[in-house]
N, C-alpha and C positions, 0 to 999 in steps of 0.2 A: 594158744600157744604160748611157750616160753621164749622170751628176748632175753639176750644176754649181753651186758654192759662191761667194758672194760676200763681200767685207770679209773675208778669211780672212788672221788674223794670223801672222807667221812662227812664232812659239811654239805658236800652237795647231793650225797644219797636221800636223804629226806626231801629235797626239792625235786629230785627227779621222780622219786615214787609218788609224790603229791601229784605231778603232773600226769603220770603215768596211770594213778588210780582214778583220777577226775575224767580222763579222756576213755579210759576202757573199761571202767568198772568191774574189773574182775575177770573179764573175756580173754584178756593175756596175763601171763605172768612176767615179772620182771627179775632177773637174776643179776645182782650187781658184785662185781669182782674188784679187788684192788689191783691186782696184777696187772702188766700191760700186755698187750696184744704183739706176738712177734712169732717167730719161727717154732720157738720151742713150747709156747703156750697156745699156738693156734689148734692143736686138737681138742683143747677144751669147748671150741665152739662146735664141735661135732652135734648135727642135728638142729641147729638152730639157724633158722630162716633169716632172722633179722638180728644184725650184730651192731652193736652202738660202740664206737670207737673214740678215742681221745687224740690230743695233738701228740702225744710223745708216744703213741703206737707205732708199730713199723709195720706197714702194709705195701711191702713191696710184691714183686710179680710172684715168688715163692709162696708167700704167705697168703695172698689172695687166691692162688691156685688150690692150697690147702684148704681155705674156707668154702670155695666153691665146690670142691671134690665131698666136703663134708656136708652140703646141703644148704649153705647161706647163699642168699639171692641178694640180700638188700644189706647195706652199709650206711649207718647213719652217723656221720662225726659230729661230736659235740663241740665244735669250734668253728671260727671262720676261716683260719688256715687249714691248707690240706696239702702241703707239700711233702708230707710223710705219706701219700697215698699215689700208688702207680696208676692213674687213671687210664692209660692205654692200656694197660693188663686187665683192668676191671671192665673195661668194653669189651675186651677180646673174649673174657670169660664170661659175659652177659650178667655181670653184677650191676645193680643200681646202686650209685653212691650220692648222698646228700650231705650238705652241710649247713651250719647256721650262719647264714649272710649277714645277720645284724644281730647286736644285743648293744647293750647301753654303751655308748662312746665315753661316758663320764667316768665309769670305772676305770679305764686305762688312763684317760687324760689327766684325772685327778692323782692317780698313783705316780705318771710321770713326774708331775709336779711335786708329789712327795719326796721322789728319790732326789729331784733338783735341789730342793730347800734343805734335805737332809745333808747332801754332801757341801752345798754352799757354807751352811751355818756349823758343820762339824758335829751333827747331831749326835751319831754313833759314839764317837770318841767322848764326847760330853757326859753322854748317860753312862759309859763305862766307869769315867772317872768319878761321879758322884755316886755311884754305887759302892765306891771304895772309900766315900767320904774326902775325895781330893777334888775341892772346889775351885782349883786354880783355872785361870782363861788362857795361859800360855799356850798357843797352836790353835786355838779356836775361833781366830777372827774370820769372818765372811765379808761378804759384800753387800750392798743395797742393789736391788736388781731395778728398781726403777730408774728410767733413763737408759737402761742397757739395752743390749739388742739380742732378741730371741730369734733363732733360726729354725724355722719348723720345716722338716723334710718330709713332705707327704701331708697334703691338707684335705684329707677326706673328713667323715665324720669325727674321728679322734683326734686327728690334727686340729681341726677348727675348732672343738672343745678345748684343746690346749692354748690354742691362740687366744680365744676368750678371756681365758685365765691371766695369760701373758699381759693382754690389754689392761685387764683389771689392775695389774702390777704396775702399769704406767711404762711398759717396755715398748722400744720400737720392733715392728714386726716385719722379718724377711721370711719368704716363702719359697719353696720349690716343690713342682709338681708337674706332671703330664698335662693337667688342667687347672686352671685357676678357680679358687671357689668364690663366690658372690659375698659369701659371708665374710670371709676372710679379707676381701678386698674392701668390704665396708667398714673394717675394723682400721683400716690404713694400713693393710700389708703390702709389701711391695716384693712382687715376685722378681727373681734374679736368677741367674745362672748358678749352679750348685757351688762351682769354686768360689764365686763372690760371698755366697752364704755362709761356707766354710771359713771362709777368711776374716768376715766380717762380725759374725756373731758372738756373743759373750756365753750363751747357752744355746747348744743344738739339741733337738729333740727328734727322735726319728721315728716316724709314723708312717711307713710304706711297707708293702707285703713282701715276703720272701720270692723273690723270681730270678730267672738267670741274670737280667739285667741289674737287678739291685743286689745280687749276691757281692758282698764285701765292697758295699758301696762307701763304707766308710775305711779306705785302706789307707797304706802308708803316704800316699799323695794327699788324701783328704786331710790327714791327720796331720801332715806337714804345713797345711794352709791354716790351720786353726790357730787363734792365738794362745800363747803360753798359758796364760790363766783361764781358758775357757773352759766350760763344763759340758760334758757329753752324757745324753740320757738315751739309754735303748730300752723301750719297753714293746718292741714290736716283734722282731724274729732275730735270734741269736746271728744266723748267718750274714745280716747287714754289717756287722762289723768284723774285720780281720783282727783276730785276737792275737796272733804273733805281732802285727804291725801295732797295735795298742799295747802291748807289753813294751815293747822297744821305746815307744813315745813316753810312756810312765817311767821307764828306767832313766830316760835322759832327764827327768825332772820336769816333764811338761805335762799341763793340763790341771786346773785347780781342783777337779773332781769328775769321777764317772760315776755314774749311776746306771747299773745293768739288771734288770729283771728277766732277761734271756741271755743265753750263752750257746753259742753255735755247736757244740758238743754236750748240750745239756740231756739228751736223751739219755736214759739209764742212770741219770743223777739226780736230777730234779723230781721232786714228789715223793722222793725216797729218804729213809734214815740212813744216812753213811757215817753216823757220827762214831761206829765201832770199828770202822774199818780203815786202811790206809788210802788215803786220796791219791788214786793213780793217774789222774788227769792233772800233768804237771802244770799245764798252763792255768786251768782253773786255780789251783793252789797258789801259784804264783800271784794270780790276779788278788787274792784274798789277803795276800801280805803288804800290800799297799794302803796306808792307812785314808788315803782321799779316794778309795774305791769301795762302793757299796754294791754287794751281790745280793739280789732277793730271788726266789726260786717261782718265776713265772706267776705270779700273784697279781698282777695289775689287773686281770679281768674279775678277780675273785671276790665281788661283793654279792650279797644275797639278790639285788635287783637283776644284776647281769647273769649271774648261775640260774635264776629262776626263768629268767628270759630264755637262755639256753636250752633249759629242759623243756620249757614250752615248745621251743620250735622244734627240737628234735622230737617231741611227740607228735607234731604236726607232719612233720616229714614221714614217719611212719605210716600215719593215718593216709597220707597221700599215696604213698608205695600199697598200701592194702587196697586202697580204691583204684589203682591203676592211673593215679594222675602224676603229673610232674609240675613244678614250678620254679621258682626265681632260686630255690637253695638246691635244685637239681645240678649235680655234676656230670654224671652218667646217668644216661636214661636206661630203664630196665628193656630187656627183649622185646616184652610184648607191646611197649610204648610206641 
């Protein structure tokens, strides 16, 4: 049978095919498409029992219904997040849905620190200057991180990896989560109410999933609590930050730096070349005008190690579906399970 994959990136495809060929040895074929799955592209899945989706696909009730009517029975999401999938509709339609519940936490944690260090030390501005042979240091002054406070919002595997790096810098650690991490406590982290974390941290990094309770976790109130010279980093999900509130904070001259690898309206923009088009998203365009803001295109996970793990787990999820098995990665069980 032919299995179809959507939103496949150029560097991702060889790793996905390698895992696929190793597992199925030519018994199943893989068709990789760069386009994203939505209402307009759903007809291309006609006749494909298994569909591989990505985090920027739109899998609402209408798309899922079109897939089901076209013969799709299983959706394997190549990411940990699945807020783009209407799980209730999938269950009603009898679709099996699985995700990748784990991959290298170091990929995201290390990239979050890349953003934090880049905005702290004004690396992007410095690189642009030196390319033009401007070697002045005006406006490039950063701060030592040693002795300052890192606020880690979410201390799961990624947050814990981030905290270990912060500890290596010699930072004081504050944490907030629904459950405390023994590893973070061993580092000397103090768990505090969210409001205190925002108020005391010199660097706030977000590592929680996007849920109804965490949507706009960083809103106008949270931003008002933060120090004027604090740094905010989001490498988790765009919807955690209220963009309008963030823009108002930046316009007021507050926050030393902001590093964003995700954006709440990134679907239809991130992973695509928009360089020859007019940027119609005014909020994203406005974010780009601030010299202390660095925006990257949801690449924190994008290491060979992490993408390889994602590919392997996706293949395992397909194998489980074909064998009638379910596991920890199963979000919606097939009708026969």
